[in-house]
PDB file of the backbone (N, CA, C, O) and the ligand in Angstrom, with CONECT records:
HET     ZN  A 101       1
ATOM      1  N   MET A   1     135.308  59.421  79.048  1.00  0.00           N
ATOM      2  CA  MET A   1     134.274  58.792  78.205  1.00  0.00           C
ATOM      3  C   MET A   1     134.809  57.488  77.630  1.00  0.00           C
ATOM      4  O   MET A   1     135.931  57.436  77.127  1.00  0.00           O
ATOM      5  N   ASP A   2     134.019  56.458  77.706  1.00  0.00           N
ATOM      6  CA  ASP A   2     134.363  55.141  77.170  1.00  0.00           C
ATOM      7  C   ASP A   2     134.602  55.238  75.667  1.00  0.00           C
ATOM      8  O   ASP A   2     133.891  55.964  74.971  1.00  0.00           O
ATOM      9  N   LYS A   3     135.589  54.519  75.166  1.00  0.00           N
ATOM     10  CA  LYS A   3     135.894  54.597  73.724  1.00  0.00           C
ATOM     11  C   LYS A   3     134.762  54.038  72.867  1.00  0.00           C
ATOM     12  O   LYS A   3     134.661  54.355  71.681  1.00  0.00           O
ATOM     13  N   ASP A   4     133.912  53.208  73.467  1.00  0.00           N
ATOM     14  CA  ASP A   4     132.761  52.684  72.724  1.00  0.00           C
ATOM     15  C   ASP A   4     131.795  53.797  72.329  1.00  0.00           C
ATOM     16  O   ASP A   4     130.977  53.623  71.426  1.00  0.00           O
ATOM     17  N   PHE A   5     131.892  54.939  73.004  1.00  0.00           N
ATOM     18  CA  PHE A   5     130.981  56.055  72.743  1.00  0.00           C
ATOM     19  C   PHE A   5     131.675  57.185  71.983  1.00  0.00           C
ATOM     20  O   PHE A   5     131.129  58.280  71.847  1.00  0.00           O
ATOM     21  N   ALA A   6     132.867  56.911  71.497  1.00  0.00           N
ATOM     22  CA  ALA A   6     133.650  57.954  70.827  1.00  0.00           C
ATOM     23  C   ALA A   6     133.080  58.317  69.464  1.00  0.00           C
ATOM     24  O   ALA A   6     132.475  57.490  68.782  1.00  0.00           O
ATOM     25  N   GLN A   7     133.288  59.570  69.084  1.00  0.00           N
ATOM     26  CA  GLN A   7     132.869  60.054  67.765  1.00  0.00           C
ATOM     27  C   GLN A   7     133.499  59.179  66.677  1.00  0.00           C
ATOM     28  O   GLN A   7     134.677  58.829  66.752  1.00  0.00           O
ATOM     29  N   GLY A   8     132.702  58.834  65.672  1.00  0.00           N
ATOM     30  CA  GLY A   8     133.221  58.050  64.554  1.00  0.00           C
ATOM     31  C   GLY A   8     133.068  56.552  64.714  1.00  0.00           C
ATOM     32  O   GLY A   8     133.324  55.802  63.772  1.00  0.00           O
ATOM     33  N   THR A   9     132.649  56.095  65.904  1.00  0.00           N
ATOM     34  CA  THR A   9     132.421  54.667  66.113  1.00  0.00           C
ATOM     35  C   THR A   9     131.296  54.214  65.193  1.00  0.00           C
ATOM     36  O   THR A   9     130.252  54.862  65.107  1.00  0.00           O
ATOM     37  N   LYS A  10     131.515  53.097  64.506  1.00  0.00           N
ATOM     38  CA  LYS A  10     130.556  52.619  63.511  1.00  0.00           C
ATOM     39  C   LYS A  10     129.321  51.998  64.162  1.00  0.00           C
ATOM     40  O   LYS A  10     129.398  51.348  65.205  1.00  0.00           O
ATOM     41  N   VAL A  11     128.167  52.227  63.500  1.00  0.00           N
ATOM     42  CA  VAL A  11     126.895  51.659  63.942  1.00  0.00           C
ATOM     43  C   VAL A  11     126.234  50.988  62.740  1.00  0.00           C
ATOM     44  O   VAL A  11     126.202  51.552  61.647  1.00  0.00           O
ATOM     45  N   ILE A  12     125.714  49.797  62.947  1.00  0.00           N
ATOM     46  CA  ILE A  12     125.009  49.096  61.870  1.00  0.00           C
ATOM     47  C   ILE A  12     123.571  48.834  62.292  1.00  0.00           C
ATOM     48  O   ILE A  12     123.308  48.249  63.344  1.00  0.00           O
ATOM     49  N   ALA A  13     122.640  49.282  61.443  1.00  0.00           N
ATOM     50  CA  ALA A  13     121.217  49.104  61.726  1.00  0.00           C
ATOM     51  C   ALA A  13     120.765  47.706  61.330  1.00  0.00           C
ATOM     52  O   ALA A  13     121.497  46.956  60.685  1.00  0.00           O
ATOM     53  N   LYS A  14     119.552  47.377  61.729  1.00  0.00           N
ATOM     54  CA  LYS A  14     118.991  46.066  61.416  1.00  0.00           C
ATOM     55  C   LYS A  14     118.943  45.808  59.913  1.00  0.00           C
ATOM     56  O   LYS A  14     119.133  44.679  59.460  1.00  0.00           O
ATOM     57  N   ASP A  15     118.686  46.864  59.146  1.00  0.00           N
ATOM     58  CA  ASP A  15     118.578  46.705  57.689  1.00  0.00           C
ATOM     59  C   ASP A  15     119.941  46.793  56.997  1.00  0.00           C
ATOM     60  O   ASP A  15     120.021  46.771  55.769  1.00  0.00           O
ATOM     61  N   GLY A  16     121.009  46.893  57.790  1.00  0.00           N
ATOM     62  CA  GLY A  16     122.350  46.923  57.221  1.00  0.00           C
ATOM     63  C   GLY A  16     122.897  48.317  56.967  1.00  0.00           C
ATOM     64  O   GLY A  16     124.059  48.470  56.591  1.00  0.00           O
ATOM     65  N   ALA A  17     122.061  49.342  57.172  1.00  0.00           N
ATOM     66  CA  ALA A  17     122.514  50.717  56.976  1.00  0.00           C
ATOM     67  C   ALA A  17     123.640  51.031  57.970  1.00  0.00           C
ATOM     68  O   ALA A  17     123.658  50.529  59.094  1.00  0.00           O
ATOM     69  N   GLU A  18     124.578  51.875  57.521  1.00  0.00           N
ATOM     70  CA  GLU A  18     125.707  52.210  58.371  1.00  0.00           C
ATOM     71  C   GLU A  18     125.689  53.670  58.777  1.00  0.00           C
ATOM     72  O   GLU A  18     125.359  54.555  57.988  1.00  0.00           O
ATOM     73  N   GLY A  19     126.051  53.894  60.020  1.00  0.00           N
ATOM     74  CA  GLY A  19     126.161  55.239  60.535  1.00  0.00           C
ATOM     75  C   GLY A  19     127.348  55.328  61.470  1.00  0.00           C
ATOM     76  O   GLY A  19     128.053  54.345  61.698  1.00  0.00           O
ATOM     77  N   THR A  20     127.562  56.521  62.011  1.00  0.00           N
ATOM     78  CA  THR A  20     128.650  56.708  62.974  1.00  0.00           C
ATOM     79  C   THR A  20     128.158  57.552  64.134  1.00  0.00           C
ATOM     80  O   THR A  20     127.256  58.377  63.988  1.00  0.00           O
ATOM     81  N   LEU A  21     128.761  57.334  65.274  1.00  0.00           N
ATOM     82  CA  LEU A  21     128.421  58.124  66.459  1.00  0.00           C
ATOM     83  C   LEU A  21     128.947  59.543  66.279  1.00  0.00           C
ATOM     84  O   LEU A  21     130.037  59.763  65.751  1.00  0.00           O
ATOM     85  N   THR A  22     128.131  60.506  66.739  1.00  0.00           N
ATOM     86  CA  THR A  22     128.585  61.902  66.689  1.00  0.00           C
ATOM     87  C   THR A  22     129.463  62.217  67.887  1.00  0.00           C
ATOM     88  O   THR A  22     130.171  63.223  67.905  1.00  0.00           O
ATOM     89  N   GLY A  23     129.410  61.339  68.897  1.00  0.00           N
ATOM     90  CA  GLY A  23     130.168  61.582  70.130  1.00  0.00           C
ATOM     91  C   GLY A  23     129.295  62.155  71.228  1.00  0.00           C
ATOM     92  O   GLY A  23     129.707  62.233  72.385  1.00  0.00           O
ATOM     93  N   SER A  24     128.057  62.565  70.851  1.00  0.00           N
ATOM     94  CA  SER A  24     127.120  63.089  71.846  1.00  0.00           C
ATOM     95  C   SER A  24     126.280  61.951  72.413  1.00  0.00           C
ATOM     96  O   SER A  24     125.958  60.996  71.706  1.00  0.00           O
ATOM     97  N   THR A  25     125.929  62.056  73.686  1.00  0.00           N
ATOM     98  CA  THR A  25     125.066  61.074  74.333  1.00  0.00           C
ATOM     99  C   THR A  25     124.114  61.802  75.266  1.00  0.00           C
ATOM    100  O   THR A  25     124.349  62.948  75.650  1.00  0.00           O
ATOM    101  N   SER A  26     123.025  61.112  75.626  1.00  0.00           N
ATOM    102  CA  SER A  26     122.154  61.638  76.674  1.00  0.00           C
ATOM    103  C   SER A  26     121.571  60.445  77.421  1.00  0.00           C
ATOM    104  O   SER A  26     121.490  59.342  76.880  1.00  0.00           O
ATOM    105  N   ASP A  27     121.167  60.673  78.664  1.00  0.00           N
ATOM    106  CA  ASP A  27     120.555  59.595  79.434  1.00  0.00           C
ATOM    107  C   ASP A  27     119.216  59.248  78.826  1.00  0.00           C
ATOM    108  O   ASP A  27     118.473  60.140  78.416  1.00  0.00           O
ATOM    109  N   CYS A  28     118.892  57.957  78.760  1.00  0.00           N
ATOM    110  CA  CYS A  28     117.597  57.540  78.245  1.00  0.00           C
ATOM    111  C   CYS A  28     116.512  57.983  79.223  1.00  0.00           C
ATOM    112  O   CYS A  28     116.623  57.784  80.432  1.00  0.00           O
ATOM    113  N   GLN A  29     115.456  58.591  78.668  1.00  0.00           N
ATOM    114  CA  GLN A  29     114.385  59.138  79.507  1.00  0.00           C
ATOM    115  C   GLN A  29     113.265  58.135  79.759  1.00  0.00           C
ATOM    116  O   GLN A  29     112.309  58.426  80.477  1.00  0.00           O
ATOM    117  N   LEU A  30     113.393  56.948  79.161  1.00  0.00           N
ATOM    118  CA  LEU A  30     112.370  55.926  79.341  1.00  0.00           C
ATOM    119  C   LEU A  30     112.357  55.493  80.801  1.00  0.00           C
ATOM    120  O   LEU A  30     113.407  55.242  81.393  1.00  0.00           O
ATOM    121  N   THR A  31     111.155  55.408  81.379  1.00  0.00           N
ATOM    122  CA  THR A  31     111.028  55.043  82.790  1.00  0.00           C
ATOM    123  C   THR A  31     111.703  53.707  83.067  1.00  0.00           C
ATOM    124  O   THR A  31     111.429  52.709  82.400  1.00  0.00           O
ATOM    125  N   GLY A  32     112.577  53.700  84.047  1.00  0.00           N
ATOM    126  CA  GLY A  32     113.226  52.466  84.461  1.00  0.00           C
ATOM    127  C   GLY A  32     114.407  52.049  83.614  1.00  0.00           C
ATOM    128  O   GLY A  32     115.109  51.098  83.957  1.00  0.00           O
ATOM    129  N   CYS A  33     114.638  52.741  82.519  1.00  0.00           N
ATOM    130  CA  CYS A  33     115.758  52.382  81.649  1.00  0.00           C
ATOM    131  C   CYS A  33     117.016  53.097  82.117  1.00  0.00           C
ATOM    132  O   CYS A  33     117.013  54.314  82.308  1.00  0.00           O
ATOM    133  N   ARG A  34     118.078  52.346  82.298  1.00  0.00           N
ATOM    134  CA  ARG A  34     119.343  52.956  82.738  1.00  0.00           C
ATOM    135  C   ARG A  34     120.299  53.082  81.564  1.00  0.00           C
ATOM    136  O   ARG A  34     121.507  53.244  81.742  1.00  0.00           O
ATOM    137  N   GLY A  35     119.746  53.006  80.369  1.00  0.00           N
ATOM    138  CA  GLY A  35     120.581  53.068  79.169  1.00  0.00           C
ATOM    139  C   GLY A  35     121.016  54.488  78.831  1.00  0.00           C
ATOM    140  O   GLY A  35     120.650  55.461  79.489  1.00  0.00           O
ATOM    141  N   LEU A  36     121.807  54.556  77.781  1.00  0.00           N
ATOM    142  CA  LEU A  36     122.340  55.819  77.300  1.00  0.00           C
ATOM    143  C   LEU A  36     121.905  55.954  75.842  1.00  0.00           C
ATOM    144  O   LEU A  36     121.962  54.992  75.076  1.00  0.00           O
ATOM    145  N   ARG A  37     121.479  57.137  75.476  1.00  0.00           N
ATOM    146  CA  ARG A  37     121.122  57.367  74.074  1.00  0.00           C
ATOM    147  C   ARG A  37     122.373  57.830  73.342  1.00  0.00           C
ATOM    148  O   ARG A  37     123.018  58.800  73.738  1.00  0.00           O
ATOM    149  N   LEU A  38     122.700  57.127  72.279  1.00  0.00           N
ATOM    150  CA  LEU A  38     123.860  57.475  71.466  1.00  0.00           C
ATOM    151  C   LEU A  38     123.379  58.183  70.209  1.00  0.00           C
ATOM    152  O   LEU A  38     122.489  57.687  69.519  1.00  0.00           O
ATOM    153  N   TYR A  39     123.958  59.333  69.910  1.00  0.00           N
ATOM    154  CA  TYR A  39     123.554  60.079  68.725  1.00  0.00           C
ATOM    155  C   TYR A  39     124.273  59.491  67.516  1.00  0.00           C
ATOM    156  O   TYR A  39     125.501  59.417  67.470  1.00  0.00           O
ATOM    157  N   VAL A  40     123.470  59.076  66.541  1.00  0.00           N
ATOM    158  CA  VAL A  40     124.022  58.399  65.359  1.00  0.00           C
ATOM    159  C   VAL A  40     123.684  59.180  64.096  1.00  0.00           C
ATOM    160  O   VAL A  40     122.523  59.500  63.844  1.00  0.00           O
ATOM    161  N   ARG A  41     124.695  59.479  63.316  1.00  0.00           N
ATOM    162  CA  ARG A  41     124.496  60.147  62.027  1.00  0.00           C
ATOM    163  C   ARG A  41     124.598  59.093  60.933  1.00  0.00           C
ATOM    164  O   ARG A  41     125.612  58.407  60.807  1.00  0.00           O
ATOM    165  N   TRP A  42     123.535  58.973  60.144  1.00  0.00           N
ATOM    166  CA  TRP A  42     123.474  57.955  59.096  1.00  0.00           C
ATOM    167  C   TRP A  42     123.945  58.504  57.764  1.00  0.00           C
ATOM    168  O   TRP A  42     124.063  59.715  57.578  1.00  0.00           O
ATOM    169  N   ALA A  43     124.214  57.588  56.835  1.00  0.00           N
ATOM    170  CA  ALA A  43     124.740  57.969  55.510  1.00  0.00           C
ATOM    171  C   ALA A  43     123.815  58.952  54.795  1.00  0.00           C
ATOM    172  O   ALA A  43     124.279  59.789  54.021  1.00  0.00           O
ATOM    173  N   ASP A  44     122.490  58.852  55.054  1.00  0.00           N
ATOM    174  CA  ASP A  44     121.532  59.751  54.403  1.00  0.00           C
ATOM    175  C   ASP A  44     121.400  61.090  55.126  1.00  0.00           C
ATOM    176  O   ASP A  44     120.579  61.927  54.750  1.00  0.00           O
ATOM    177  N   GLY A  45     122.213  61.287  56.165  1.00  0.00           N
ATOM    178  CA  GLY A  45     122.225  62.565  56.866  1.00  0.00           C
ATOM    179  C   GLY A  45     121.322  62.634  58.073  1.00  0.00           C
ATOM    180  O   GLY A  45     121.386  63.587  58.849  1.00  0.00           O
ATOM    181  N   LYS A  46     120.469  61.616  58.241  1.00  0.00           N
ATOM    182  CA  LYS A  46     119.550  61.617  59.373  1.00  0.00           C
ATOM    183  C   LYS A  46     120.285  61.382  60.687  1.00  0.00           C
ATOM    184  O   LYS A  46     121.339  60.748  60.727  1.00  0.00           O
ATOM    185  N   LEU A  47     119.698  61.914  61.766  1.00  0.00           N
ATOM    186  CA  LEU A  47     120.244  61.729  63.103  1.00  0.00           C
ATOM    187  C   LEU A  47     119.220  60.967  63.937  1.00  0.00           C
ATOM    188  O   LEU A  47     118.057  61.364  64.008  1.00  0.00           O
ATOM    189  N   THR A  48     119.643  59.885  64.564  1.00  0.00           N
ATOM    190  CA  THR A  48     118.760  59.175  65.488  1.00  0.00           C
ATOM    191  C   THR A  48     119.495  58.995  66.802  1.00  0.00           C
ATOM    192  O   THR A  48     120.713  59.156  66.881  1.00  0.00           O
ATOM    193  N   LYS A  49     118.721  58.653  67.846  1.00  0.00           N
ATOM    194  CA  LYS A  49     119.307  58.499  69.181  1.00  0.00           C
ATOM    195  C   LYS A  49     118.888  57.171  69.784  1.00  0.00           C
ATOM    196  O   LYS A  49     118.100  57.138  70.729  1.00  0.00           O
ATOM    197  N   PRO A  50     119.412  56.067  69.243  1.00  0.00           N
ATOM    198  CA  PRO A  50     119.051  54.760  69.801  1.00  0.00           C
ATOM    199  C   PRO A  50     119.608  54.583  71.212  1.00  0.00           C
ATOM    200  O   PRO A  50     120.622  55.172  71.588  1.00  0.00           O
ATOM    201  N   CYS A  51     118.905  53.751  71.974  1.00  0.00           N
ATOM    202  CA  CYS A  51     119.286  53.480  73.365  1.00  0.00           C
ATOM    203  C   CYS A  51     120.216  52.265  73.402  1.00  0.00           C
ATOM    204  O   CYS A  51     120.009  51.284  72.687  1.00  0.00           O
ATOM    205  N   THR A  52     121.231  52.349  74.239  1.00  0.00           N
ATOM    206  CA  THR A  52     122.209  51.248  74.328  1.00  0.00           C
ATOM    207  C   THR A  52     121.563  49.938  74.784  1.00  0.00           C
ATOM    208  O   THR A  52     122.115  48.861  74.563  1.00  0.00           O
ATOM    209  N   LYS A  53     120.381  50.035  75.427  1.00  0.00           N
ATOM    210  CA  LYS A  53     119.700  48.806  75.870  1.00  0.00           C
ATOM    211  C   LYS A  53     119.192  47.994  74.684  1.00  0.00           C
ATOM    212  O   LYS A  53     118.919  46.800  74.809  1.00  0.00           O
ATOM    213  N   GLY A  54     119.069  48.653  73.531  1.00  0.00           N
ATOM    214  CA  GLY A  54     118.630  47.955  72.331  1.00  0.00           C
ATOM    215  C   GLY A  54     119.762  47.780  71.331  1.00  0.00           C
ATOM    216  O   GLY A  54     119.535  47.567  70.140  1.00  0.00           O
ATOM    217  N   MET A  55     120.986  47.874  71.841  1.00  0.00           N
ATOM    218  CA  MET A  55     122.150  47.778  70.968  1.00  0.00           C
ATOM    219  C   MET A  55     123.175  46.825  71.571  1.00  0.00           C
ATOM    220  O   MET A  55     123.154  46.534  72.767  1.00  0.00           O
ATOM    221  N   GLN A  56     124.065  46.350  70.718  1.00  0.00           N
ATOM    222  CA  GLN A  56     125.117  45.473  71.198  1.00  0.00           C
ATOM    223  C   GLN A  56     126.449  45.921  70.592  1.00  0.00           C
ATOM    224  O   GLN A  56     126.545  46.154  69.387  1.00  0.00           O
ATOM    225  N   MET A  57     127.470  46.038  71.436  1.00  0.00           N
ATOM    226  CA  MET A  57     128.816  46.387  70.972  1.00  0.00           C
ATOM    227  C   MET A  57     129.578  45.096  70.687  1.00  0.00           C
ATOM    228  O   MET A  57     129.759  44.248  71.561  1.00  0.00           O
ATOM    229  N   LYS A  58     130.018  44.976  69.434  1.00  0.00           N
ATOM    230  CA  LYS A  58     130.762  43.785  69.041  1.00  0.00           C
ATOM    231  C   LYS A  58     131.993  44.198  68.245  1.00  0.00           C
ATOM    232  O   LYS A  58     131.872  44.785  67.170  1.00  0.00           O
ATOM    233  N   GLU A  59     133.149  43.900  68.755  1.00  0.00           N
ATOM    234  CA  GLU A  59     134.417  44.165  68.075  1.00  0.00           C
ATOM    235  C   GLU A  59     134.498  45.593  67.540  1.00  0.00           C
ATOM    236  O   GLU A  59     134.897  45.825  66.398  1.00  0.00           O
ATOM    237  N   GLY A  60     134.114  46.540  68.386  1.00  0.00           N
ATOM    238  CA  GLY A  60     134.261  47.949  68.019  1.00  0.00           C
ATOM    239  C   GLY A  60     133.148  48.525  67.187  1.00  0.00           C
ATOM    240  O   GLY A  60     133.219  49.683  66.776  1.00  0.00           O
ATOM    241  N   VAL A  61     132.106  47.732  66.926  1.00  0.00           N
ATOM    242  CA  VAL A  61     130.978  48.209  66.114  1.00  0.00           C
ATOM    243  C   VAL A  61     129.687  48.018  66.912  1.00  0.00           C
ATOM    244  O   VAL A  61     129.459  46.962  67.502  1.00  0.00           O
ATOM    245  N   TRP A  62     128.840  49.065  66.919  1.00  0.00           N
ATOM    246  CA  TRP A  62     127.530  48.955  67.550  1.00  0.00           C
ATOM    247  C   TRP A  62     126.540  48.345  66.570  1.00  0.00           C
ATOM    248  O   TRP A  62     126.497  48.724  65.399  1.00  0.00           O
ATOM    249  N   HIS A  63     125.751  47.403  67.055  1.00  0.00           N
ATOM    250  CA  HIS A  63     124.693  46.804  66.247  1.00  0.00           C
ATOM    251  C   HIS A  63     123.364  47.125  66.906  1.00  0.00           C
ATOM    252  O   HIS A  63     123.199  46.913  68.107  1.00  0.00           O
ATOM    253  N   ILE A  64     122.411  47.637  66.127  1.00  0.00           N
ATOM    254  CA  ILE A  64     121.076  47.896  66.664  1.00  0.00           C
ATOM    255  C   ILE A  64     120.289  46.600  66.573  1.00  0.00           C
ATOM    256  O   ILE A  64     120.157  46.021  65.494  1.00  0.00           O
ATOM    257  N   LEU A  65     119.771  46.150  67.693  1.00  0.00           N
ATOM    258  CA  LEU A  65     119.094  44.849  67.768  1.00  0.00           C
ATOM    259  C   LEU A  65     117.639  44.940  67.327  1.00  0.00           C
ATOM    260  O   LEU A  65     116.929  43.934  67.331  1.00  0.00           O
TER     261      LEU A  65
HETATM  262 ZN    ZN A 101     116.512  53.221  77.104  1.00  0.00          ZN2+
END
């Protein structure tokens, strides 16, 4: 598994909220999308599964675009 998808990797949302990867992933089910859904646990306890096609990895941190 790529270290970019490792548990604990930081994620920053558009509004500046911070979360971390749980380490779980799944293939994106959107038709034609070859992305990967990364499971993100946010500070408020919520879990979301953004697609890597809408994210950018920069210096070890995922940014949701
Ligand atoms: Zn996708």
